[in-house]
N, C-alpha and C positions, 0 to 999 in steps of 0.2 A: 199814073201814081207806081205802076211797074217800074220807068224806066229811073224814077227817083229812086226807089228801093236798090235796083239794080247798080245804079251809079255810087250809092251809100255804101253798099257791098264791096264793090271794088276799090271804091277810095278807104275804106277800111282795113280790106286786104292789102291794100299797097303800102299804108301806114304801118300795119302789124309787120311786115317783111323789112320796111326800112328801121323799125324798133328793134327786130332782131338782130338786123346785121350792125346795128350802132352799140349794141351790148356786146356783140363779138369780137368788136375792133378791141385792138391791143391799145393801152393808154399808154404814152411814152411819158416817162416822168422826165422832169426839167433836167439838164446835165449837172452835174455833181460842182457844187463849187468847191475848189481846193485852194490851201494855203499857196500863196505865191512866193518863191525865192527870189531875192532880191538883192544887189549889192546896194553898198552904201553910196556908191556914186548915184545910181537910179532913184535913192531914197532922198538924195538931197535935192533931185528935180521934180519930185513927184507932189503934187498938190497936196493929199494928204498929210504930207510929211513936213509941213511948214516951220512947224515948232520944233524939229529935231535940230539944226543947226544952232538955234538958239540955246538950247537946252545941254548940246555939245560945249558950248563955249563958255557957259555959265557955270557948268561944273567944276568944282575946285577936288582935284585927285590927291590922295595923302600920297606923294612921291616914295615915303618909306615902306608905306605897305605895297605898292606897285611894284616896288623893286623886289619885295619878297616875293609877291605874287612871281614876276619873272624868272626867279631864282627857282622857285618851286616847280616851273614848268620847262625848264631848261632842257630835262633829258625825258619830257613823256610825251606820249602819244594822244594826249587829252586834245579834245575839240569841244567847240562850244555851238549852241543852238540858243538863238533868241527869236520868239514868237511877238509879234506887236501888232496892235492894231494901228493902220493908218492914220486915222482919224483921231487918235486917242486922246480924250480929254479927261483922262483917267485921274481924279483926284488923288492927291498924295503918291502917284505912280508913274506921272507922265514924264519925271525927269529920269525914271529909271533906265530909260532905253537909250538915250543919249549917253547916259553915264557908264553905261557897260561899255559902249563902244568906245569911249575915250579912255577907258581904263585898259581894256583890251589894246588899243592900240599904243598906249604908254608902257605896256608891258611888252612890246614887241611882237603881239598876236594880231594878225591881219587875215585878211580873207584868203582861201577859202578854209584857214584853220576855225573860224567861227562861219555860221550862215544866219542869215536873218530871213525868217519866212513872217509875210504879212497875212494877216487873215482878220476877218471882221466879227468874227466872235471865237470863244473858246471851243465851239461844237464843229468847226470847219475842219474838213479832213486836210490832214498832212502826212507826211511821208514816214512820219513815227508814229501815227494812231493807232497801229495794232500793239504798240509797246509802251505808248505813254498817254495818260489822260493829262489835258491841259484843263485847269480849271479857271485861269483866269488870265487876261492879258494886261499888262507885258508878263512873259514867262522866261526864264533865263537858265539854262542845263549845262551840265557840265557832263561831257561824253566821252567815254572809253568804247574803244573797237565798236563804234556807231550805235552804243547802247546807253541811255542817260544813266548817270550813276548819282547825280545831286542836283537840287534846284538850289540856285542860288537865292532867289526871291524868296522861295518859301522859309529858307533859312532864316533871312531877314526878318520875315514876320514871325519866326517862333520866337526870336530876340526881342521884338516889339513887344509880342503877348507877356514876355518875361518881365517886362518893363526895362529891357537894356536897349539903349540905343547905339546902332552899329552903324556904320556906312556900308556902301555896297562893295567896295574893294575888302572891307575886312571881313563880310559875309563871304566873299569868294575866297580869301585867303582862307576861312575856316573851313570851307567846303574841299578847298585843296589839300588838308593835313588828312 
């Protein structure tokens, strides 16, 4: 009986030591998920963006408004940032991202004057997280000196709430004024 008690005490002591050690070990959090900068060429060959080219080809731009956008941007230092979900099935907004790229391209704005960051949700860390709160994807911002000055899609939504229908290029032009 004494051997069993002695064995029980030793086993309990060992378990207590192991338990104390496990409580003091540092728990390492999983690596932070961050937005990924992608080129349009990369997007065209990425599985999650199979919808991009179809949306790009389908969107009919208003060439007169695009000419006005090009004129407004002629002597400015503005840049653009787009945040998008690669598997975007965003009802009502999936066409926004390809449309923006088509509008910018037709206005003579190409990479790296605009950057595209892919992210799975708005909370994902991105290079502008310290100064910019993203609420929905996709999001499209006009930048001046690397600081966001206008949100083109928010502007589009403001008009929609006010019962006005405007195009993405009209929203962009209004934001540039």
